[in-house]
C-alpha positions in Angstrom: -21.9 -13.7 42.9 -23.3 -10.5 44.3 -25.8 -8.2 42.7 -23.2 -5.6 41.6 -21.3 -8.2 39.7 -24.4 -9.4 37.9 -25.4 -5.8 37.0 -21.8 -5.1 35.7 -21.9 -8.3 33.7 -25.2 -7.3 32.0 -23.9 -3.7 31.4 -20.7 -5.0 29.7 -22.3 -7.1 27.2 -19.9 -8.0 24.5 -20.5 -7.5 20.8 -20.0 -9.9 17.9 -17.1 -9.7 15.6 -17.0 -10.5 11.9 -13.7 -12.0 10.9 -12.2 -12.9 7.6 -9.5 -15.6 7.4 -7.2 -15.9 4.3 -6.1 -19.5 3.8 -3.3 -20.3 1.4 -3.3 -23.9 0.1 0.0 -25.7 -0.3 -0.5 -26.1 -4.1 -2.8 -25.2 -7.0 -4.0 -28.9 -7.0 -5.7 -28.6 -3.6 -9.5 -29.2 -3.7 -10.7 -25.9 -2.3 -14.3 -27.1 -1.8 -13.0 -30.0 0.3 -10.7 -27.7 2.3 -13.5 -25.3 2.9 -15.7 -28.0 4.4 -12.9 -29.0 6.7 -12.2 -25.5 7.8 -15.9 -24.7 8.3 -16.1 -27.7 10.8 -13.1 -26.2 12.7 -14.8 -22.8 12.7 -18.1 -24.2 14.0 -16.2 -26.2 16.7 -14.5 -23.0 17.8 -17.4 -20.6 17.6 -20.5 -22.7 17.9 -22.8 -23.0 14.9 -22.3 -20.0 12.7 -22.8 -19.0 9.1 -19.8 -18.7 6.9 -19.2 -17.0 3.6 -16.4 -18.2 1.4 -14.7 -16.8 -1.7 -11.6 -17.5 -3.7 -8.9 -14.9 -4.6 -6.5 -15.4 -7.4 -3.0 -15.0 -6.0 -0.4 -16.1 -8.7 0.6 -19.1 -10.8 -2.8 -20.7 -10.6 -2.9 -20.6 -6.8 -6.1 -19.4 -5.3 -6.5 -18.3 -1.7 -9.6 -19.2 0.2 -11.2 -16.3 2.2 -13.7 -17.4 4.8 -15.8 -14.8 6.7 -17.7 -15.7 9.8 -19.3 -14.2 12.9 -18.2 -15.0 16.5 -18.8 -13.7 20.0 -16.3 -11.2 21.1 -16.1 -13.1 24.5 -14.1 -15.9 22.7 -11.2 -13.6 22.5 -8.3 -14.5 20.3 -8.6 -16.7 17.2 -5.1 -18.0 17.7 -6.3 -21.5 18.6 -8.5 -21.7 15.6 -5.7 -20.5 13.3 -3.4 -23.1 14.7 -5.9 -25.9 14.0 -6.3 -24.8 10.5 -2.6 -24.4 10.0 -2.1 -28.0 11.1 -4.3 -29.3 8.2 -2.3 -31.1 5.5 -3.2 -29.0 2.5 -2.8 -25.6 4.3 0.3 -23.5 3.8 -0.7 -20.4 5.9 -3.7 -18.7 7.7 -4.0 -15.0 8.3 -6.7 -12.8 9.8 -7.2 -10.2 7.1 -10.2 -8.4 8.5 -11.9 -7.9 11.9 -15.0 -5.7 12.4 -17.1 -5.3 15.5 -20.8 -5.8 15.0 -22.8 -4.1 17.7 -26.5 -4.6 18.0 
């Protein structure tokens, strides 16, 4: 690696992004606390240790969506691999990225 590439790498420091995932459970009987723990493990495996914030959102007919917000390094790129891991969980019906914000600083 030459000096120019090191300088460019330092100058093009990436930011963090704050993402919110909306996870729909398969049924109203799904234990959201347990599901949240499992999803947090997948998020930490994907991003490294990060804090998460979770909330529920009433959808319809007793079904509540789980919304999890977390921070990750922009260098990680797409969250598609993480979304696919969460979709593979038994109690998950769907996963959508509902918010992405760039945090600079």
